[in-house]
N, C-alpha and C positions, 0 to 999 in steps of 0.2 A: 456377876449379874445381879441387878437389883431385884427387889421383890416385885416391882411393877413389870420389869422385863421378863422375869420368870412366869408371871401370871399371863402376860401376852403370849409367850411361847406355848404355855399350856392350852390356851384358848385356840391358837392356831393349830396345834397338834390335834386337839379334839375336833376341830373343823375338818381337818384332812381325813381323820378317821371316819367321820360321818359322811363326808363326800365319797370316800372310797367304798363304804358300805352301800351307799345309795347307787353308786355306779355298778357295783356287783349285782345288786338287786335288779337294776334295769337290764343288765346283760342277761341275767337268768330268765327274766320275763321275755326278753326278745328271743332268746334261744328256744324257749319252749312254745312261744305263741306266734312268732313271726314266720314268714314263708321261708322255705329252704334257700331261696335266692338271697334274701336279706341276711340270713345267718351265715351263708358263705361269704358274702361281702364283709360282714363283721369279722369273720375269721381272717380274711385278707388284711383288714385294717390292723388287727392285733399283730399279725405276722410282720407286716411292713413297718410297724412301730419300732421293731428291733433294728431294722436297717436305718431308720431315721435317728434312732438313739446312737448308733455308731457314728453318724455325722455330727451329732451334738458333742460326742466325746472328742472327735478330731478338732472341730472348730473352737469349742469353748475351752477345753482343757489343754490342748496342745498347740492351738493356733495354726493348724494345718488345714488344707483344703483337699477334698477328694471329689473329682468330677466323674468318677466311674463306679459309684456305689452300686448301680444297677448291674454291673458286670459281676461283682461279688455275689449279688443275689442270684444271678444266673448260674454261676459256678456252683453255689450251694444247692440249687434246685436240681441241676444236672447230676451232681454227685449223689444226692439223696435218692434220685430215681434209679440210678445204676447200682447203688448199693443194695437195693431190693431186687431189681430185675436180674442182675448178673452175679451177685454174691449171696443172694438169699438172706439178706439181713431182715430182721423183724420190722414190719412197717412202723411199729410204735417207736423204734429207735432210729429211723432213717433221718430225722432232722440233725442228729449228731454227726452224720456223714457230711452234711452241708456245713456244719460248724467247723469240722476239721479242714475241709477243702477251702473254705473262705479264709481261715486263719493262715494256712500255708501259702495261698496266693497273695494274701496281704503282706506276709513276711517277704516273699520273693520280690514284690513290687517295692517294698520299703527299703530293702538292703542297698540297692544302688542309688535310689532317688534321694534318700535322706542325707547322703554325703554331699549333695548339691544344694543350692538355694531352694527355699520352700516351694517356689513356683513349679519346680520340676516334678514334684509329687502330683500336683494337680494335672500337669500335662501328661504324665505317664499313666495316671488312672483314666484320663479321658481317652488316651490312645487304646488302653485296654478295653474300655467300653465300646469303642468302634470296632476293634479287631475281634472281640469275643464271638459275635455271631458268625464271622467268616471262619474262624478256627473251629467252632462247633459244627458247622456244616461240613468241613473237611474231615473231621473226626467221625461224625455220625450223620450221614445224609438223610437218614430216615427220621425226619422230624415232623410232627412232635412225637416224643416218646411218652407212652402212657404207662401208668403204674400197674405192675402185675401183683396186686394185692388189694385187700379190702380192710377197712377199719370197722370192725364189728364190736359194738359196745358189750362189755361183760354183763352177765345177767343181773349182777347185784346193783347195777346202775338204774334198772327199771326203764331204760330207753328202748323203745320198740325197734325192730329190725329195719323198718323203713324210715326211721328218724336218725340215721347215722350221721347226718349233718350236725346234730346236737352234740354227739360224742366227739366229732372232729373239732368242733368249736372249743370244747372243754380241754382237749389235748393241746391245741394251739395256745389257749389262754394260760394253761399251766406252764408250758415251756417258756412263754414270754414273761410271765410274772416272776418265775424263779430267776431267769436270766437278768431281768432288770433289777431285781432285789440284790443279787450278788454283785453286779457291776456297780450299782449305785453305792453299795456298802464299801466296795473297793475304792471308789473315787472319793469317798468321805474320809478316808484314812490317810496314812503317810504317802501312799502312792499317788493319790489325787493331788496332794499338796506338792509333791515332787513334779507332777505333770505341769501344774500351774507355774512353779518356779522355772522349769525349763522353757515354758512359753514366754514368760515376762522378762526374765533375766538369765538367759542361757549361760553367759560368761560367768556371772556370779554363782550360778548353780554348779558349774564345773569347778569353780574355785573351792566350793564346799564339798566336793567329792561326789556330786550327783552325776551319774552317767547319762547325760542328755541324749546322746545318740541311741543308746540301748532303750531308754524310756520311750522315745519316739517310735522306735521299731516295735516295741511291745504294744504301744497304743494303736499303731496302724494295723498290726496283726489282730488285735482285739476288735477293732472296728470292722475289719474284713470278716472275722469270725462271726460277729453279730449279724452282718448282712448275709453271710452264708447260711446261718441258722434260719434267718427269715426266709431265704429261698427254699430251704428244706421244709419249713412249716407251710409255705404256700402250696406245696405239693399235696398236703393232706386234704384240703377241701376241693382242690381243682385238678389234681393229677398232673396237669401241665398248664402253664400260664403264659399268656402272650408277653408278659414282662420279661421272661427269660429269653424271648426271641429278639427283643429290641432293647438291650440294656443301656445303649447310649441315650435313647429317648427317656427311659426311666431315670437315668442318672441326672439328667438336666432338670427334670421335674422335681426330683427329690432335693437336689441342691437348692433350687429356687424356693421351694417350700420351707426347707430347713433355715434358709436365710430370712425368709419372711416371718417365721414364727419365733426363731431364736430361742433363747432360754438357756439356762445353765444346768437344769435338771433333766435327767433322761426322760422323765414323764412328759416333758414338753414336746417330745416327738410324736405323741398321739394325735394332736390336732392336724399335723401335716399329713399323716396317713389317712385320717378321715376325709380331708379335703381331696386327696389324691384319688380315693375310691368313690366317694359319693357326690362331690360337687359337679363334675361334668355330666353325670347321669341326671342329677336334679335339674341342671340348667336346660338340658335338651328337652325335658318334659314341660318346660314353662311355655305358656301360650305367647307371651310377649317376645320370646326368642324367635318363634316361628313368624309372628307378625312383622317383625322388623328385619327378617331375613338374615338372622345371625346364626343359623344352625351350623353352617360351614365353619364359621369363626369359632363357635363353641366346640365343635368336634376336633378342631386342630389343637385345642387345649393350651397351646403356647401363649395365646393372648390372655387366658385366665390367670396363669401363673405369673406372667410378666406384670399384669395389672395389680395382682395381689402383692407382689414383691415391692413394686413402686409405692403402693399405697401404705403398706406397713412401714417401709423405710422412711417415708415422709412423716407419718404420724408418730413413730417411735424414735425418730432421729437415728435410725440405723441399728437400734438395739434389738429389734424383733418384738413381735406382739406379746409373747409369753413373758417378757421382762416386766410388763406392767403388773403381772400378778405375783411376782416373786418377792420374797421378803427383803426389804431394804435393810441395810446395815443401820442399827440404831445409833442415834447421835449420842455422843458422849454426855453422860449425866453428871460428870465431875464439874462442879461449879468453881470458877476461879476464886482464889482467896481474896477477900475484900481488902482493899488498900487501907492500911492502918495509919490513921492520922495521929501524929504525936501530940501529946497534951502540952499545955503551957508550962507545967512544972518540969516536964522532960526537957523542953527547949531551954528553960532557964538554967537547969543543972548542966547542960552541955555548954552553954555560953560561959558559965562560971568556970567550968573545967578548962576551956580554951584560954580564958583570961589568966588563970593561975599558971598554965603552961607558958604563956607568953612572959609573965613576970619571972618565972624561973630561968627562961632562956636569957632574958636581959641581965639577970643576976650573974649567970655563968659567963656572959660576955664581959661583964665588969671584972670578974675574977681573972679572966685571961688577960685583960688589958693591964691589970695591976701587977702581974708577975711576968716579966719579960722572958724568963727561962721557959715557961710553959708555952708562951706565944712563939718563941723561936723554934721549939721542938715541933709545934704544930705546922709552922711554915715549912720546916724541913720535910716533914711528911708530905705536905702538899706538893 
């Protein structure tokens, strides 16, 4: 890397640090000064960012599609609730139950579908999203299930007892930050490069000894685990959420938003979660929506995501909105070597050498012509 390239990288790294610090400062201010409803919505955004990040992992790093990410969210939420209610798990650790459940279900779905063409994974996950509410009602008809526990902030935090929503936000943010940091670090290493190799050139990857099937299985299980963890985190601020009742609807919304925003970094999942939580509510409160009679259209939400997907696909040529903000590969700074023009002296010396060589060849031909024995041997050889 050149000095200029390293300088640009340092500037971008500093810009990311400043932006992250500003985002944390804004979140802290919102958490302490906003209404409980806004803080709860912000907690849901942070939690759902993990599920969106799982989709980014599948689509960008493995080239796979999941149309049932909402089902993994629902499985994680259900497992987290029953881990506390039925098994007495501490409420602070209940998201880990969602992580385990989502990982197991993701692996079970991936084992048969990955041995078939890629489209079968999308179809099987879509079927899971449709069947999950039916299975859930058969297993436990008493829905919704509420959490038998409370999140009480420790005394050292200084958070008042009636401000538990602030403590809940910090728990969700801590889980999400650690998970995104670990998974992004994993993807920046050899495993991430192996994922991309299995996506682009699976046959060549197999030839080099990369276990493509096993890597894809791990990737789908990891994506399901992230969605399950998101479901467990959703239970912290809301106890039970409508998203766990209708996972097929959530799955389609998440897939549309993930395709609309795109991006190769896990952090690019955050805008999709923000749009999912805040955009419909914001649009319903607009006067022009009421004046033009678009309230029903906005409440259906399908029109919003379809329009957003089409607009971003047209403007970004199918790459997604977040690709506009990602670092482009620097152009090679190696300059081609200039064409060396030979000087007159060099040309003259080459011509003289050729003339001398020609004279020597003529002399040799004369010697051969004067001595018949040599010429006869030469003809015999020919």
